C-alpha positions as CSV (number, residue, x, y, z in Angstrom):
1,M,112.9,88.9,73.5
2,A,113.5,92.2,75.3
3,D,109.7,92.6,75.7
4,F,109.2,89.2,77.1
5,P,109.1,89.2,81.0
6,V,111.8,86.6,81.4
7,N,112.2,86.9,85.2
8,D,108.4,86.7,85.8
9,F,108.2,83.6,83.6
10,L,111.1,81.9,85.3
11,A,109.6,82.7,88.7
12,S,106.4,81.0,87.6
13,L,108.0,77.7,86.7
14,P,108.3,76.3,90.3
15,W,104.6,77.0,90.8
16,T,103.5,75.3,87.6
17,A,105.7,72.4,88.5
18,L,104.0,72.3,91.9
19,A,100.7,72.2,90.2
20,V,101.7,69.2,88.2
21,A,103.0,67.5,91.4
22,G,99.8,68.3,93.2
23,V,97.6,66.7,90.5
24,L,99.9,63.6,90.4
25,A,99.8,63.3,94.2
26,V,96.0,63.4,94.4
27,T,95.8,61.0,91.4
28,F,98.3,58.6,93.1
29,A,96.2,58.7,96.3
30,V,93.0,57.8,94.4
31,A,94.8,55.1,92.5
32,V,96.1,53.4,95.7
33,A,92.7,53.6,97.2
34,Q,91.0,52.1,94.1
35,Q,94.0,49.7,93.4
36,R,94.2,50.8,89.8
37,H,96.8,53.2,88.4
38,S,95.0,53.7,85.2
39,V,93.2,56.6,86.9
40,M,96.3,58.5,85.7
41,D,94.6,58.6,82.3
42,V,91.7,60.5,83.8
43,A,94.0,63.0,85.4
44,W,96.0,63.7,82.2
45,G,93.8,66.4,80.7
46,P,92.9,68.1,84.1
47,G,96.7,68.2,84.8
48,F,97.2,70.5,81.9
49,V,94.2,72.6,83.0
50,A,95.8,73.1,86.4
51,V,99.1,74.2,84.8
52,A,97.2,76.6,82.5
53,A,95.2,78.1,85.4
54,V,98.3,78.7,87.5
55,S,100.1,80.3,84.5
56,W,97.1,82.5,83.8
57,L,97.1,83.8,87.4
58,L,100.8,84.4,87.5
59,S,101.0,86.1,84.1
60,A,98.4,88.8,85.0
61,G,99.7,92.2,84.2
62,T,102.5,90.9,82.1
63,G,101.3,88.8,79.1
64,D,98.8,89.9,76.5
65,D,95.3,89.5,78.1
66,G,93.7,88.2,74.9
67,R,96.2,85.5,74.4
68,R,96.1,84.6,78.1
69,L,92.4,84.2,78.1
70,L,92.4,82.3,74.9
71,L,95.0,79.8,76.1
72,V,93.4,79.2,79.5
73,L,89.9,78.7,78.0
74,L,91.0,76.4,75.1
75,T,93.3,74.3,77.4
76,G,90.6,74.2,80.0
77,L,87.9,73.1,77.6
78,W,90.1,70.4,76.0
79,G,91.4,69.0,79.3
80,L,88.1,68.9,81.2
81,R,86.3,67.3,78.3
82,L,89.0,64.7,78.0
83,G,89.2,63.9,81.7
84,T,85.4,63.7,81.9
85,H,85.2,61.4,78.9
86,I,87.9,59.0,80.2
87,G,86.5,59.1,83.7
88,W,83.0,58.2,82.5
89,R,84.4,55.4,80.3
90,A,86.5,53.9,83.0
91,R,83.9,54.1,85.9
92,G,83.6,51.0,88.0
93,G,86.2,49.2,86.0
94,H,89.4,47.3,86.9
95,E,93.0,48.0,86.1
96,D,93.7,48.8,82.4
97,P,95.5,45.9,80.7
98,R,98.2,48.3,79.6
99,Y,99.0,49.3,83.2
100,E,98.7,45.7,84.3
101,A,101.3,44.6,81.8
102,M,103.6,47.6,82.7
103,L,103.4,46.9,86.5
104,S,103.3,43.1,86.4
105,D,107.1,42.8,86.9
106,A,107.3,45.3,89.8
107,P,110.2,44.6,92.0
108,G,108.9,45.1,95.6
109,S,106.1,47.5,96.1
110,R,103.8,47.8,93.1
111,N,102.8,51.3,94.2
112,V,106.3,52.6,94.5
113,Y,107.2,51.0,91.2
114,A,104.1,52.8,89.6
115,L,105.5,56.1,90.9
116,R,108.7,55.6,89.0
117,R,107.2,54.0,85.8
118,V,103.9,55.9,85.5
119,Y,103.6,59.1,87.5
120,L,107.1,60.5,87.2
121,P,107.5,60.1,83.4
122,Q,104.0,61.4,82.7
123,G,104.5,64.4,85.1
124,V,107.7,65.3,83.2
125,V,105.9,65.0,79.8
126,M,102.9,67.0,81.1
127,F,105.2,69.8,82.3
128,F,107.3,69.8,79.1
129,V,104.3,69.8,76.7
130,S,102.5,72.5,78.7
131,L,105.5,74.8,78.2
132,T,103.9,76.1,75.0
133,V,100.9,77.3,77.0
134,Q,103.1,78.6,79.8
135,V,105.3,80.7,77.5
136,G,102.3,81.9,75.6
137,M,100.7,83.2,78.8
138,F,103.6,85.6,79.3
139,A,104.0,86.6,75.7
140,T,103.4,90.4,75.3
141,G,102.6,90.7,71.6
142,A,99.0,91.2,70.4
143,L,97.1,88.4,68.7
144,G,97.7,88.1,65.0
145,W,96.9,85.9,62.0
146,L,99.0,83.0,63.3
147,A,97.0,82.9,66.5
148,L,93.8,82.9,64.4
149,L,95.1,79.9,62.4
150,G,95.8,78.2,65.7
151,V,92.3,78.7,66.9
152,V,90.9,77.2,63.7
153,L,93.2,74.2,64.0
154,W,92.2,73.8,67.6
155,V,88.5,73.8,66.7
156,V,89.2,71.1,64.0
157,G,91.1,69.0,66.5
158,F,88.5,69.4,69.2
159,V,85.7,68.4,66.9
160,F,87.5,65.4,65.6
161,E,88.4,64.2,69.2
162,T,84.9,64.9,70.6
163,V,82.9,63.4,67.7
164,G,85.3,60.5,67.3
165,D,85.0,59.6,71.0
166,W,81.2,59.9,70.8
167,Q,81.0,57.7,67.7
168,L,83.2,55.0,69.3
169,A,81.1,55.1,72.5
170,Q,77.9,54.6,70.6
171,F,79.5,51.8,68.6
172,K,80.6,50.0,71.7
173,K,77.1,50.2,73.2
174,D,75.8,47.7,70.7
175,P,76.8,44.1,71.9
176,A,76.6,43.0,68.3
177,N,79.7,45.1,67.6
178,K,81.9,43.4,70.1
179,G,85.2,42.3,68.5
180,T,84.5,44.2,65.3
181,V,85.9,47.3,63.7
182,L,84.3,50.7,63.6
183,N,84.5,51.9,60.0
184,T,81.9,54.7,59.8
185,G,81.7,58.4,60.6
186,L,85.1,60.0,61.2
187,W,86.6,56.6,61.6
188,R,86.1,56.1,57.9
189,Y,88.7,58.8,57.2
190,T,91.3,58.1,59.8
191,R,91.9,55.1,62.0
192,H,92.5,57.5,65.0
193,P,90.3,60.6,64.9
194,N,90.7,61.0,68.6
195,Y,94.5,60.9,68.5
196,F,94.6,63.2,65.4
197,G,92.3,65.6,67.3
198,D,94.6,65.7,70.2
199,A,97.6,66.4,67.9
200,A,95.7,69.2,66.1
201,V,94.6,70.8,69.4
202,W,98.1,71.0,70.7
203,T,99.5,72.2,67.4
204,G,96.8,74.9,67.5
205,L,97.8,76.0,71.0
206,F,101.4,76.2,69.8
207,L,100.5,78.5,66.9
208,I,98.7,80.8,69.4
209,A,101.8,80.9,71.5
210,A,104.1,81.2,68.5
211,D,102.3,84.2,67.3
212,S,104.4,86.2,69.7
213,W,108.1,85.8,70.5
214,P,109.4,83.6,72.0
215,G,106.5,81.2,71.7
216,V,108.0,79.6,68.5
217,L,110.9,78.3,70.7
218,T,108.4,75.8,72.3
219,I,107.9,73.8,69.1
220,L,109.3,70.7,70.8
221,S,106.4,70.7,73.2
222,P,103.7,69.9,70.7
223,A,106.2,67.8,68.7
224,L,106.5,65.5,71.7
225,M,102.7,65.2,72.0
226,V,102.3,64.4,68.3
227,W,105.2,61.9,68.3
228,A,103.7,60.1,71.4
229,L,100.2,60.0,69.8
230,A,101.3,59.0,66.3
231,G,104.4,57.0,66.9
232,K,104.9,55.8,70.4
233,T,102.1,55.2,73.0
234,G,98.9,56.1,71.1
235,K,98.5,54.8,67.6
236,P,101.0,51.9,67.8
237,L,99.7,50.4,71.0
238,T,96.0,50.7,70.0
239,E,96.7,49.1,66.6
240,K,98.7,46.3,68.2
241,A,95.7,45.5,70.5
242,M,93.3,45.5,67.5
243,S,95.4,43.7,65.0
244,A,93.7,40.3,65.5
245,R,90.1,41.6,64.9
246,P,88.3,40.3,61.8
247,G,88.5,42.9,59.1
248,Y,91.2,45.0,60.7
249,K,93.8,44.2,58.0
250,E,91.4,45.4,55.3
251,Y,90.6,48.5,57.4
252,V,94.3,49.3,57.6
253,E,94.7,48.9,53.9
254,S,91.9,51.3,53.1
255,T,92.0,53.9,55.8
256,S,94.5,56.7,56.6
257,G,96.6,55.9,59.7
258,F,96.5,59.3,61.2
259,I,95.8,62.4,59.0
260,P,92.1,62.3,57.8
261,W,91.9,61.3,54.1
262,P,89.2,59.8,51.8
263,P,89.4,56.0,52.1
264,R,91.2,54.0,49.5
265,R,89.5,51.2,47.7
266,P,91.0,47.9,48.9
267,A,91.8,44.9,46.8
268,G,88.3,43.4,47.4
269,G,86.7,46.4,45.7
270,Q,84.8,47.8,48.7
271,P,85.7,51.2,50.2
272,G,87.0,51.0,53.7
273,G,87.1,53.0,56.9
274,R,87.4,52.2,60.6
């Protein structure tokens, strides 16, 4: 801990918090103009990129240059891809039903209520989860085998997330697939390759940070991301929305809920997938 530049790190926190606030302020302005607060989903990934970029600049001359470069590049690639994908998917659309339901009982101003219910909580989560990247930027130890393992896991997660999103987009392009269940490609091995990919990406970033003390202390940051994806806002809400689709019950019975795994053979005798 003696080698970790504690004072420099603490001095950077107001600036990274300001980066989060800046991203949220711009997003809120766009949301009000478009009358749909689901644009927050588009800003989610780029928000982490902004934090990583500020940390990278402020950690110059203190943290290990190899780790700093690795963290800013991997966070940037993940966040910009995610923001671009969600932005393209949501172009020209209306308010997401999830946000519509969340804000439907707004007491008074819908926009003010959205600030409290959407932007503030997501800003806090964004800052907390990104701590693993922020601490890693200031860590002074050289890259080791744990960081290499983190890069491998990041690559696995990025591939799952990118390919899974692409396969789902191609599936939705065919009108004949409307209301049905995707059960091929990566979706054959996990019902949520995109959420699993996100979880693997952030676990990988944590391992890169944890390779040098005190990065291991940020374990709650990726844990929060994984918990949200697998147990709170990601997987559960998606499966609730899809539960009434024909064949979804059989798909759940045959396909892993999160960690990729070969499909089980359901009672009907046919292998499943999503």
